[in-house]
C-alpha positions in Angstrom: 0.0 0.0 0.0 2.8 2.4 0.8 4.3 2.1 -2.7 0.9 2.8 -4.3 0.5 5.9 -2.1 4.0 7.0 -3.0 3.2 6.6 -6.7 0.0 8.5 -6.2 1.7 11.4 -4.4 4.5 11.7 -7.0 1.9 11.7 -9.9 -0.1 14.4 -8.1 2.9 16.5 -7.3 4.3 16.4 -10.9 0.8 17.2 -12.3 0.3 20.1 -9.9 3.7 21.6 -10.4 3.6 21.4 -14.2 0.1 22.8 -14.6 1.2 26.4 -13.8 3.9 26.4 -16.6 1.6 24.6 -18.9 -1.0 27.4 -18.4 1.6 30.0 -19.4 2.5 27.9 -22.4 -1.2 27.6 -23.4 -1.6 31.4 -23.2 1.5 32.0 -25.3 0.4 29.3 -27.9 -3.0 31.0 -28.2 -5.0 28.0 -26.8 -7.3 30.5 -25.0 -10.5 31.1 -27.0 -12.6 34.2 -26.8 -15.6 34.4 -24.5 -19.1 34.3 -26.1 -22.5 35.2 -24.6 -23.6 31.5 -24.2 -20.5 30.4 -22.3 -20.7 29.6 -18.6 -17.3 31.0 -17.7 -16.8 34.7 -17.9 -13.1 35.1 -18.5 -10.9 33.7 -21.3 -9.4 30.5 -19.9 -6.5 28.5 -21.5 -6.7 24.8 -22.3 -4.0 22.1 -22.7 -4.1 21.0 -19.1 -3.8 17.5 -20.4 -0.1 18.2 -21.0 0.6 18.3 -17.3 -1.6 15.3 -16.7 0.3 13.2 -19.2 3.7 14.0 -17.7 2.2 13.1 -14.3 1.2 9.8 -15.8 4.8 9.2 -17.1 6.3 10.2 -13.7 4.0 7.8 -11.9 4.9 4.9 -14.1 8.6 5.7 -13.9 8.6 5.8 -10.1 6.5 2.6 -9.9 9.0 0.8 -12.1 11.8 1.4 -9.6 9.9 0.4 -6.5 10.5 -3.1 -5.1 7.0 -4.6 -5.2 5.5 -2.6 -8.1 8.5 -3.4 -10.3 7.1 -6.9 -10.6 4.1 -5.5 -12.4 6.4 -4.3 -15.2 8.4 -7.6 -15.2 5.4 -9.9 -15.3 3.0 -7.9 -17.4 3.3 -5.7 -20.5 0.1 -3.7 -19.6 1.9 -0.6 -18.2 3.8 -0.2 -21.4 0.6 -0.8 -23.4 -1.2 1.9 -21.4 1.7 4.4 -21.9 1.7 3.7 -25.7 -2.1 4.2 -26.0 -2.0 7.2 -23.8 0.7 8.9 -25.9 -1.4 8.5 -29.1 -4.6 9.8 -27.6 -2.8 12.6 -25.8 -1.0 13.9 -28.9 -4.3 14.0 -30.8 -5.9 15.8 -27.9 -3.2 18.5 -27.8 -3.6 19.1 -31.5 -7.3 19.3 -31.2 -7.2 21.8 -28.3 -5.1 24.1 -30.6 -6.4 23.4 -34.1 -9.8 21.6 -33.7 -9.2 18.3 -35.5 -11.9 16.7 -37.6 -14.3 14.4 -35.8 -13.4 11.3 -37.9 -9.7 11.8 -37.2 -10.4 11.9 -33.5 -12.5 8.8 -33.7 -9.8 7.0 -35.6 -7.2 8.1 -33.1 -9.3 6.6 -30.3 -9.5 3.3 -32.1 -5.8 3.4 -32.9 -5.0 4.0 -29.3 -7.2 1.1 -28.2 -5.6 -1.1 -31.0 -2.1 -0.3 -29.7 -3.1 -1.5 -26.3 -4.6 -4.6 -27.6 -1.5 -5.4 -29.7 0.6 -5.2 -26.5 -1.7 -7.5 -24.4 -4.1 -5.1 -22.7 -7.3 -6.7 -23.9 -10.4 -8.6 -22.6 -9.9 -12.3 -22.6 -13.1 -13.5 -20.9 -16.3 -12.2 -19.4 -18.2 -13.5 -16.3 -21.8 -13.9 -17.4 -24.6 -14.4 -14.8 -26.1 -17.9 -14.7 -23.6 -19.0 -17.4 -20.1 -18.6 -15.9 -16.9 -17.4 -17.4 -17.1 -17.2 -21.2 -13.8 -17.1 -23.1 -13.7 -14.7 -26.0 -12.0 -15.1 -29.3 -9.3 -12.7 -30.4 -11.6 -10.7 -32.6 -14.3 -10.6 -30.0 -11.9 -9.4 -27.3 -10.5 -6.8 -29.7 -13.8 -5.4 -30.7 -15.1 -5.3 -27.1 -11.9 -3.6 -25.9 -12.0 -0.9 -28.6 -15.7 -0.3 -27.9 -15.1 0.1 -24.2 -12.2 2.5 -24.8 -14.2 4.7 -27.2 -17.3 4.8 -25.0 -15.4 5.6 -21.9 -13.4 8.4 -23.5 -16.5 10.1 -24.9 -18.4 9.5 -21.7 -15.7 11.4 -19.7 -15.6 14.1 -22.3 -19.3 14.6 -22.0 -19.1 15.6 -18.3 -16.2 18.0 -18.9 -18.6 20.9 -18.9 -18.1 22.6 -15.5 -15.0 23.6 -13.6 -13.6 20.6 -11.8 -16.4 18.3 -12.8 -14.7 15.7 -15.0 -11.5 15.5 -12.9 -13.5 15.2 -9.7 -15.9 12.5 -10.9 -13.0 10.5 -12.4 -11.1 10.8 -9.2 -14.0 9.5 -7.2 -14.5 6.6 -9.6 -10.7 5.8 -9.5 -10.7 5.8 -5.7 -13.5 3.2 -5.6 -11.9 1.2 -8.3 -8.5 1.3 -6.5 -10.1 -0.1 -3.3 -11.8 -2.9 -5.3 -8.7 -3.9 -7.3 -6.4 -3.7 -4.3 -8.8 -6.0 -2.3 -8.6 -8.6 -5.1 -4.8 -8.3 -5.3 -4.1 -8.3 -1.6 -6.9 -10.4 -0.1 -7.1 -13.1 -2.8 -3.4 -12.9 -3.8 -4.3 -12.5 -7.5 -1.3 -10.8 -9.2 -3.3 -10.2 -12.4 -5.1 -7.4 -10.5 -1.9 -5.5 -9.7 -1.8 -3.5 -13.0 -5.3 -2.3 -12.6 -4.5 -1.2 -9.0 -1.5 0.7 -10.3 -3.5 2.4 -13.0 -6.2 3.5 -10.5 -3.6 5.0 -8.2 -1.9 6.9 -11.0 -5.3 8.1 -12.3 -6.2 9.5 -8.8 -2.8 11.3 -8.7 -3.4 12.9 -12.1 -6.9 14.2 -11.1 -5.8 15.3 -7.5 -2.9 17.2 -8.9 -5.0 19.0 -11.6 -8.0 19.8 -9.5 -6.6 22.8 -7.5 -6.1 24.6 -10.8 -9.4 23.5 -12.2 -11.9 24.2 -9.4 -14.3 27.0 -9.9 -13.3 29.6 -11.0 -10.9 27.5 -13.1 -7.5 28.9 -14.1 -7.0 26.3 -16.8 -9.1 23.7 -18.6 -7.9 20.1 -19.3 -9.3 20.2 -22.8 -9.6 17.1 -25.0 -5.9 16.4 -24.3 -6.9 15.8 -20.6 -10.4 14.4 -20.9 -9.5 11.8 -23.5 -6.4 10.9 -21.6 -8.1 10.2 -18.2 -10.9 8.4 -20.1 -8.4 6.1 -21.6 -6.6 5.4 -18.3 -10.0 4.7 -16.7 -10.9 2.3 -19.5 -7.5 0.6 -19.3 -8.1 -0.3 -15.6 -11.5 -1.6 -16.3 -10.2 -3.7 -19.2 -7.4 -5.1 -17.1 -9.6 -6.1 -14.1 -12.5 -7.4 -16.2 -10.7 -9.3 -18.9 -7.5 -10.5 -17.1 -8.8 -11.6 -13.7 -10.5 -15.0 -13.7 -13.6 -14.9 -11.4 -13.1 -18.6 -10.6 -10.0 -17.6 -8.6 -12.1 -15.2 -6.4 -14.2 -18.0 -5.0 -13.2 -21.6 -4.7 -15.2 -24.5 -6.1 -17.5 -24.7 -9.0 -18.7 -21.3 -10.3 -22.2 -22.6 -10.9 -22.5 -23.7 -7.3 -21.8 -20.1 -6.2 -24.0 -18.3 -8.7 -26.8 -17.8 -6.3 -24.9 -17.6 -3.1 -21.9 -15.5 -4.1 -23.3 -12.6 -6.1 -20.1 -10.5 -5.9 -18.5 -12.9 -8.4 -20.0 -10.7 -11.1 -18.6 -7.5 -9.6 -15.6 -7.7 -12.0 -18.2 -7.2 -14.8 -20.3 -4.6 -12.9 -17.7 -2.4 -11.3 -16.1 -1.0 -14.5 -19.6 -0.1 -15.6 -20.7 1.6 -12.4 -17.6 3.9 -12.4 -18.8 5.5 -15.6 -22.5 5.1 -14.9 -23.4 8.8 -14.8 -21.2 9.8 -17.8 -22.5 6.9 -19.7 -26.1 7.8 -18.9 -25.4 11.4 -20.0 -23.9 10.0 -23.2 -27.0 7.9 -24.0 -29.5 10.6 -23.2 -27.6 13.1 -25.4 -27.5 10.7 -28.4 -31.3 10.0 -28.0 -32.1 13.7 -27.5 -30.1 14.9 -30.5 -31.3 12.1 -32.8 -34.9 12.8 -31.8 -34.5 16.4 -32.9 -33.0 15.4 -36.2 -29.5 16.6 -35.2 -26.2 14.8 -35.4 -25.4 12.7 -32.3 -22.2 14.7 -32.2 -23.8 18.1 -32.4 -23.0 20.2 -29.3 -25.9 21.3 -27.1 -26.7 22.5 -23.6 -28.9 19.7 -22.4 -26.4 17.7 -20.3 -27.1 16.7 -16.7 -24.8 19.4 -15.3 -26.4 22.0 -17.5 -29.9 21.0 -16.4 -28.8 21.4 -12.8 -27.8 25.0 -13.5 -31.1 25.6 -15.2 -33.0 24.3 -12.2 -31.3 26.9 -10.1 -28.3 25.4 -8.6 -25.1 27.4 -8.4 -22.0 26.3 -10.3 -20.3 24.9 -7.2 -23.5 23.1 -5.9 -24.1 21.5 -9.3 -20.6 20.1 -9.3 -20.9 18.8 -5.7 -24.2 17.1 -6.5 -22.6 15.3 -9.5 -19.8 14.3 -7.1 -22.3 12.9 -4.6 -24.1 10.7 -7.1 -20.8 9.4 -8.6 -19.6 8.5 -5.1 -22.9 6.9 -4.2 -22.9 4.6 -7.2 -19.2 3.7 -7.1 -18.8 3.2 -3.4 -22.3 1.6 -3.1 -21.2 -1.1 -5.6 -17.9 -1.5 -3.8 -19.7 -2.1 -0.5 -22.0 -4.5 -2.1 -19.1 -6.5 -3.5 -17.7 -6.9 0.1 -20.9 -8.1 1.6 -23.9 -8.6 -0.7 -26.0 -10.1 2.1 -26.0 -7.1 4.4 -29.3 -5.3 4.5 -27.6 -2.3 6.1 -25.7 -1.6 2.9 -29.0 -1.6 0.9 -30.7 0.7 3.4 -27.7 3.0 3.5 -27.8 3.4 -0.3 -31.6 4.0 -0.2 -31.2 6.6 2.5 -28.3 8.4 0.7 -30.4 8.3 -2.6 -33.2 10.1 -0.8 -30.7 12.8 0.4 -29.5 13.1 -3.2 -33.1 13.6 -4.5 -33.6 16.3 -1.8 -30.4 18.1 -2.9 -31.7 18.0 -6.5 -35.0 19.7 -5.5 -33.3 22.2 -3.2 -33.7 25.3 -5.5 -37.4 24.6 -5.8 -38.0 26.0 -2.3 -36.2 28.6 -0.1 -36.0 27.2 3.5 -35.7 29.7 6.3 -34.0 28.9 9.5 -35.6 29.7 12.9 -34.6 32.9 14.5 -32.4 31.2 17.2 -30.4 29.5 14.5 -29.9 32.4 12.1 -26.3 33.0 13.2 -25.3 29.5 12.2 -26.6 29.4 8.6 -25.7 31.3 5.5 -27.2 34.8 5.0 -29.7 33.7 2.3 -31.5 31.5 4.9 -32.0 34.3 7.4 -35.4 35.9 7.7 -34.2 39.2 9.1 -31.8 39.7 6.2 -34.4 39.1 3.6 -36.9 41.5 5.3 -34.2 44.2 5.7 -33.2 43.9 2.0 -36.8 44.2 0.9 -37.3 47.3 3.1 -34.1 48.9 1.7 -35.0 48.3 -2.0 -34.1 51.4 -4.1 -36.8 53.4 -5.6 -36.8 55.2 -9.0 -39.1 57.6 -10.7 -41.3 56.2 -13.4 -42.3 57.9 -16.6 -45.3 59.6 -14.9 -43.2 61.2 -12.2 -44.3 58.6 -9.6 -42.0 56.5 -7.5 -41.6 52.8 -8.2 -39.4 50.1 -6.8 -36.5 49.2 -9.0 -36.8 45.7 -10.3 -33.8 43.5 -11.1 -33.0 43.0 -14.7 -34.6 39.8 -15.9 -32.2 37.0 -16.9 -32.8 35.3 -20.1 -32.5 31.5 -19.7 -30.5 29.6 -22.2 -32.7 27.1 -23.9 -31.9 23.4 -23.7 -30.6 22.0 -26.9 -28.9 25.1 -28.3 -26.5 23.8 -30.9 -22.8 24.8 -30.7 -22.3 25.1 -27.0 -20.4 22.8 -24.6 -21.1 19.1 -24.4 -20.1 17.6 -27.7 -18.5 14.2 -27.6 -14.7 13.8 -28.0 -15.4 12.7 -31.6 -17.7 15.5 -32.6 -17.2 19.2 -33.4 -17.5 21.1 -30.1 -17.5 24.6 -28.8 -14.0 25.3 -27.7 -15.0 28.1 -25.4 -18.1 26.7 -23.7 -17.8 25.3 -20.3 
């Protein structure tokens, strides 16, 4: 565990320290688009944050290769080299896209090439645990197609949620933390060395996100751009592919697998866990494709109908919308993790239900304005204090109207942005997107 933590800290430190110089480079290179009326952010913000994240990835792999225990991962498996090769391809295309806006088909082809590079070096799905059937071995072509599909879907799902400051990096960090705990448990508790590469990938991914988040939280000083969103999407997919297609579920539980189908439900967590860590981004991806196709638009046309945009339209602030997305990501990922540890515990199910109710309450929070009792007003934010609201209403400025009378000054109405406006943030990583929308 100490070596994983050291790798995480080194990755985070390198990413954090390089993000500042990368920001200056992005400004000098002109990767800082103009602000438009439909953008969420209000100041020109540079991109290319993925450059710092990529060098953080390289530093993490380099340090891990020189550590006593983690060095065995590089000696017994070619997966770390496969990850680095695929990451280099997708990162290079992302950097060029952040600067020059590469064509959609080129980006899609680059994503497939990056997945193909990893498959050629051994990072591929070999089998799948199917409920009520058991472990099903895949042919080479089946494994390749499934691996490429998972990489492309994950990359674009992560890119979909990269619409608010700190949202994509935070959600991926939460998913990577849950995935790290699950993979480490398989490697340490069951002694399955095939889970070691996935554990390493999750630790490095956490470090990349943790190091970048201080620069990317609202108000963001730099955006990760496609060079960052596609990179962390590929690393997340690589960990999922490694744990799903390389670890045999028969090794997790002794005896015949059919005899444990009904009694040991967690045997299917290797199949479910990689899906739950991208549950919200994947749901956003599916909803966007259905929404755009229903309107007769291209599935890759940018719009403002994503989940985080709808939270803003409901009335949530920027920071609250991001925190709500964090909450649901953590609930799904860690809820699945807890279920894999003890599927028979009713307390886990009740806890998930209770937290889901809290999440629904948070979603509806802007629909009403709660007021704290007078004795508690000093402990709550000003907007929840009755006295402050009454005082502001009494002190409202008055202006003369056209007839010479006095009328209270009304705030300037805000024009809401319609859902589905083409050309704003939210395009997939393979589609034409707005480079300035956040």
